[in-house]
Structures are given as structure tokens and as C-alpha cells.
Backbone as CSV, one residue per row, in Angstrom:
resi,resn,N_x,N_y,N_z,CA_x,CA_y,CA_z,C_x,C_y,C_z
1,MET,-10.197,-101.738,-58.136,-9.160,-100.776,-58.311,-9.601,-100.347,-59.904
2,ALA,-9.048,-98.711,-59.909,-9.363,-98.226,-60.997,-8.153,-98.483,-61.661
3,VAL,-7.961,-98.387,-63.487,-7.618,-98.093,-64.046,-7.926,-96.934,-65.344
4,ILE,-7.184,-96.327,-66.026,-6.953,-95.601,-66.562,-6.903,-95.927,-67.766
5,ILE,-7.381,-96.248,-68.789,-6.772,-95.964,-70.519,-6.318,-95.011,-71.276
6,ASP,-5.318,-94.890,-71.638,-4.759,-93.658,-72.548,-4.665,-94.194,-74.251
7,THR,-5.206,-93.085,-74.568,-5.326,-93.328,-76.056,-4.433,-94.784,-76.875
8,ASN,-3.016,-94.583,-76.235,-1.995,-95.250,-77.194,-2.294,-97.044,-76.513
9,ALA,-2.707,-97.375,-75.272,-2.945,-98.463,-75.525,-4.034,-99.207,-76.029
10,ILE,-5.147,-98.048,-76.506,-6.272,-98.785,-77.101,-5.509,-98.795,-78.772
11,ILE,-4.878,-97.895,-79.511,-4.015,-97.614,-80.771,-2.910,-99.213,-81.201
12,LYS,-1.929,-99.487,-80.161,-1.247,-100.566,-80.100,-2.173,-101.644,-79.350
13,GLN,-3.445,-101.927,-79.365,-4.189,-102.884,-79.289,-3.997,-103.807,-77.828
14,LEU,-3.080,-103.250,-76.646,-2.397,-104.117,-76.214,-3.331,-104.874,-74.910
15,ASN,-2.923,-105.968,-74.720,-4.119,-107.212,-73.857,-3.751,-106.271,-72.304
16,LEU,-4.084,-105.665,-71.997,-4.907,-104.874,-70.554,-4.490,-105.851,-69.742
17,ARG,-5.104,-107.089,-69.638,-4.530,-107.950,-68.349,-3.666,-108.261,-68.115
18,LEU,-2.715,-108.580,-69.152,-0.881,-109.048,-69.425,-0.017,-107.767,-68.863
19,VAL,-0.821,-106.518,-69.609,-0.154,-105.180,-68.991,-0.403,-104.990,-67.736
20,ILE,-1.594,-104.725,-67.536,-1.960,-103.734,-65.754,-1.419,-105.478,-64.614
21,ASN,-1.650,-106.459,-65.295,-1.716,-107.904,-63.427,-1.446,-109.341,-64.671
22,PRO,0.053,-109.549,-64.954,0.083,-110.750,-65.779,-0.296,-112.026,-64.520
23,SER,-0.164,-112.067,-63.453,-0.733,-112.752,-62.646,-2.508,-113.500,-62.490
24,ILE,-2.960,-112.644,-63.292,-4.472,-112.694,-63.276,-4.558,-113.492,-64.931
25,GLN,-4.808,-114.580,-63.951,-5.373,-115.786,-65.722,-6.747,-115.906,-66.174
26,THR,-7.755,-114.702,-66.170,-9.220,-114.997,-66.796,-9.325,-113.348,-67.006
27,ASP,-9.684,-113.154,-67.927,-10.562,-111.897,-67.971,-12.029,-111.838,-67.032
28,LYS,-12.504,-113.156,-66.565,-13.337,-112.472,-65.998,-12.722,-112.370,-64.212
29,GLU,-11.345,-113.008,-63.869,-11.065,-112.186,-62.869,-11.046,-111.062,-62.849
30,PHE,-10.091,-110.797,-64.191,-9.154,-108.984,-64.297,-10.801,-108.358,-64.291
31,ALA,-11.869,-108.551,-64.686,-12.867,-107.720,-64.480,-13.303,-107.522,-63.289
32,GLU,-13.912,-108.742,-62.346,-13.658,-108.723,-61.093,-12.850,-107.717,-59.927
33,LYS,-11.604,-107.206,-60.660,-10.734,-106.981,-59.744,-10.692,-105.116,-59.849
34,TYR,-10.536,-104.965,-61.106,-10.484,-103.971,-61.811,-11.466,-102.775,-62.667
35,ASP,-11.723,-101.340,-62.524,-12.836,-100.726,-63.128,-11.711,-100.323,-64.259
36,LEU,-11.907,-100.523,-65.272,-11.629,-99.772,-66.290,-12.302,-98.173,-67.118
37,TYR,-10.848,-96.958,-66.932,-11.802,-95.846,-67.413,-11.256,-95.654,-68.617
38,THR,-11.889,-94.707,-69.106,-11.600,-93.629,-70.162,-11.888,-92.487,-70.324
39,LEU,-11.583,-90.965,-71.251,-12.128,-90.153,-71.313,-13.065,-90.393,-73.033
40,LYS,-13.970,-89.275,-73.273,-14.245,-89.031,-74.436,-13.683,-88.564,-75.508
41,GLU,-12.599,-87.863,-74.602,-11.427,-87.140,-75.508,-10.604,-88.279,-76.015
42,VAL,-10.154,-89.330,-75.131,-9.141,-90.393,-75.286,-9.802,-91.099,-76.584
43,ILE,-11.171,-91.491,-76.416,-11.933,-92.099,-77.610,-11.695,-90.789,-79.186
44,GLY,-11.627,-89.745,-78.934,-11.906,-89.040,-80.291,-10.868,-89.208,-80.670
45,GLU,-9.540,-89.192,-79.724,-7.904,-89.688,-80.573,-8.368,-91.136,-81.833
46,VAL,-8.544,-92.026,-81.127,-8.567,-93.025,-81.868,-9.487,-92.642,-83.033
47,ARG,-9.111,-93.399,-84.052,-9.688,-92.966,-85.483,-9.191,-94.345,-86.714
48,ASP,-7.673,-95.043,-85.857,-7.914,-96.186,-86.696,-9.165,-97.063,-86.385
49,GLU,-9.844,-97.411,-87.568,-11.242,-98.527,-87.198,-10.150,-99.763,-86.191
50,ARG,-9.521,-100.411,-86.808,-9.289,-101.584,-86.085,-9.158,-101.823,-84.408
51,ALA,-8.776,-100.418,-84.098,-8.390,-99.352,-82.794,-9.462,-99.955,-82.310
52,ARG,-10.507,-99.038,-82.957,-12.053,-98.327,-82.386,-12.470,-100.033,-82.244
53,GLN,-12.416,-100.991,-82.991,-12.984,-102.459,-82.946,-12.196,-103.074,-81.741
54,PHE,-11.063,-102.735,-81.441,-10.568,-103.726,-80.353,-10.608,-102.912,-79.306
55,LEU,-11.681,-101.461,-78.852,-12.091,-101.271,-77.900,-13.271,-101.458,-77.726
56,ALA,-14.169,-101.731,-78.866,-15.441,-101.857,-78.720,-15.815,-103.649,-78.253
57,ASN,-15.003,-104.383,-79.113,-14.956,-105.919,-78.105,-13.740,-106.360,-77.282
58,LEU,-13.469,-105.570,-76.186,-12.854,-105.788,-75.038,-13.939,-106.479,-74.405
59,PRO,-13.344,-108.177,-73.432,-13.823,-108.783,-72.843,-14.740,-108.327,-71.139
60,TYR,-14.181,-107.182,-71.188,-14.416,-106.177,-70.301,-15.113,-104.360,-70.206
61,ASP,-16.033,-104.203,-69.091,-16.624,-102.856,-69.841,-15.407,-102.077,-69.202
62,VAL,-15.420,-100.667,-70.003,-14.972,-99.761,-69.607,-15.755,-98.341,-69.720
63,ILE,-15.451,-97.872,-68.691,-16.609,-96.498,-68.104,-15.801,-95.150,-69.135
64,ILE,-16.460,-94.949,-70.067,-15.997,-93.529,-70.757,-16.844,-92.348,-70.052
65,GLU,-16.240,-91.393,-69.782,-16.213,-90.399,-68.591,-16.201,-89.116,-69.470
66,ASP,-16.622,-88.110,-69.881,-16.256,-86.538,-70.422,-15.389,-85.843,-69.554
67,SER,-14.512,-85.204,-70.036,-13.780,-84.339,-69.366,-14.266,-83.153,-68.366
68,SER,-15.841,-82.955,-68.110,-16.180,-82.157,-67.335,-15.956,-82.849,-65.971
69,TYR,-16.033,-84.272,-65.679,-15.897,-85.061,-64.666,-14.746,-84.477,-63.919
70,ILE,-13.835,-84.149,-64.477,-12.439,-83.933,-63.608,-12.839,-82.629,-62.750
71,GLU,-12.165,-82.808,-61.921,-11.867,-81.702,-60.963,-11.080,-80.211,-61.512
72,ASP,-11.765,-78.975,-61.810,-10.709,-78.292,-62.063,-9.533,-77.679,-61.486
73,ALA,-9.697,-78.168,-60.122,-8.304,-77.951,-59.616,-7.073,-79.123,-59.645
74,ASP,-8.177,-80.126,-60.169,-6.797,-81.157,-60.217,-6.311,-81.352,-61.746
75,ARG,-6.966,-80.426,-63.070,-6.546,-80.153,-63.678,-5.063,-78.697,-64.162
76,ILE,-5.732,-77.631,-62.937,-4.572,-76.945,-62.568,-3.151,-76.967,-62.389
77,THR,-3.613,-78.246,-61.128,-2.923,-78.904,-60.811,-1.837,-79.491,-61.325
78,VAL,-1.764,-80.467,-62.366,-1.210,-80.789,-63.255,-0.566,-80.042,-64.073
79,GLU,-1.316,-78.824,-64.901,-0.588,-78.147,-65.466,0.466,-77.673,-64.954
80,ASN,0.416,-77.251,-63.582,1.403,-76.289,-63.043,2.699,-77.226,-62.917
81,PHE,2.281,-78.365,-62.739,3.554,-79.518,-62.329,4.125,-79.496,-63.448
82,ALA,3.240,-79.789,-64.707,3.952,-79.905,-65.793,4.874,-78.707,-66.556
83,LYS,4.814,-77.562,-65.833,5.153,-76.203,-65.942,6.401,-76.401,-65.248
84,ASP,6.112,-77.018,-64.008,7.543,-76.794,-62.920,8.870,-77.480,-63.606
85,THR,7.919,-78.869,-64.291,9.062,-80.387,-64.065,9.573,-79.575,-66.287
86,GLY,8.726,-78.712,-66.512,9.300,-78.695,-67.837,8.508,-79.414,-69.578
87,ASP,7.519,-80.064,-69.066,7.270,-81.059,-69.647,5.972,-80.567,-70.091
88,PHE,5.366,-79.329,-69.376,4.483,-78.866,-70.241,3.717,-79.017,-71.446
89,LYS,4.901,-78.307,-72.663,5.332,-78.155,-73.894,5.097,-79.098,-74.567
90,THR,5.109,-80.591,-73.861,5.403,-82.042,-74.452,4.185,-82.523,-74.373
91,LEU,3.158,-82.689,-73.503,2.438,-83.028,-73.093,0.906,-82.379,-73.803
92,SER,0.189,-82.769,-74.645,-1.171,-82.602,-75.727,-2.197,-82.490,-73.927
93,TYR,-3.269,-82.164,-74.733,-4.197,-81.241,-73.838,-4.758,-82.876,-73.116
94,VAL,-5.135,-83.631,-74.224,-5.475,-84.637,-73.640,-4.973,-85.537,-72.561
95,ASP,-3.321,-85.298,-72.868,-2.688,-85.852,-71.834,-2.789,-85.174,-70.032
96,ILE,-2.744,-84.165,-70.596,-3.509,-83.388,-69.069,-4.296,-83.836,-68.763
97,LEU,-5.826,-83.835,-69.217,-6.761,-84.109,-68.817,-6.347,-85.824,-68.426
98,VAL,-6.138,-87.018,-68.972,-5.790,-88.003,-68.555,-5.255,-88.500,-67.132
99,ILE,-4.757,-87.596,-67.046,-3.551,-87.021,-65.749,-4.458,-86.708,-64.499
100,ALA,-4.828,-85.622,-64.977,-6.192,-84.843,-63.922,-7.272,-85.843,-63.549
101,PHE,-7.561,-86.885,-64.639,-8.429,-87.907,-64.808,-8.290,-88.327,-63.164
102,GLY,-6.954,-88.905,-63.475,-6.384,-89.864,-62.436,-6.608,-89.257,-61.117
103,LEU,-5.907,-88.392,-61.108,-6.217,-87.793,-59.842,-7.728,-87.461,-59.028
104,THR,-8.204,-87.060,-59.876,-10.063,-86.824,-59.737,-10.713,-88.361,-59.173
105,LEU,-10.272,-89.146,-60.028,-10.787,-90.336,-59.754,-9.998,-91.253,-58.282
106,ALA,-9.027,-90.961,-58.163,-8.113,-91.010,-57.271,-9.027,-91.279,-55.897
107,ARG,-9.070,-89.870,-55.886,-9.815,-89.118,-54.831,-10.950,-89.655,-54.665
108,GLU,-11.513,-89.630,-55.598,-12.997,-90.394,-55.463,-13.269,-91.704,-54.737
109,LYS,-12.575,-92.495,-55.378,-12.252,-93.834,-54.833,-11.622,-93.796,-53.169
110,LYS,-11.198,-92.778,-53.141,-10.454,-93.152,-51.755,-8.940,-93.292,-51.937
111,GLU,-8.595,-93.498,-52.532,-7.068,-93.890,-52.827,-5.796,-92.481,-52.984
112,ILE,-6.164,-91.182,-52.787,-5.366,-90.318,-52.046,-6.741,-89.370,-51.394
113,GLN,-6.318,-88.473,-50.652,-6.785,-87.733,-49.930,-6.641,-86.052,-51.026
114,HIS,-5.257,-85.643,-50.778,-5.214,-84.611,-51.336,-3.741,-84.729,-52.461
115,VAL,-3.797,-83.915,-53.272,-2.155,-83.095,-53.890,-1.650,-82.602,-53.217
116,LEU,-0.104,-82.460,-53.186,0.404,-80.977,-52.603,0.993,-80.724,-54.097
């Protein structure tokens, strides 16, 4: 199962295993069940050295993708939805990319087929 890590989780140095699935007892079991992803743009937002060290020392792999991986249609869908809900002005460009990345990744992993 895919999990996308946003900037806040890195900066706050959250224990991802406990946040995502507290019933999993070991990091090995967590790594076997979950694929962790983030974007290069998220990494670029992490300026604190301790947070960067946290990410580098996670006991599981994190797949780092470039935003070019995101389908343009998914980014446009997120932007339009955020405009419709009034959230567009409060979301950063990286926030929009992370949400769109989730759509692209979910479709790729066959967790969804399409978004209306």
C-alpha cells in the first residue's frame, strides 16, 4: 500500500509507523506492508538539518519522485476542486502537487480508476 509523506511529517519527525498503523509492531513489518513516497519538491521544503537527518535515517526506504511523474490532469483536477471549495488560496503549490501525486499514484496502483 502506498503512503505519501508530506513536509510536515518530516519536519515534525513523526514516527510514521505509529501514525499510519499503530497495530504494526516492527519497522520490518511496516516496510513490508507499505511503500513510502514523497516528492523532490517536498524534500526541497525541508531546510532544517535535524529533519533532513530524520528522513535520511528512517528505517524504511522512501521513494522520491519528481513532480513530472504527476499526471497533468490530476494536478488540474486538484486545482479546480480547491477553487470550487474555496481552498485554492490556502494551498501552496507543493500542497497541490502532493494531492495530485496521490491521485496519480492511486490510479497507477489500481486503488482508484478515475476521479470525477
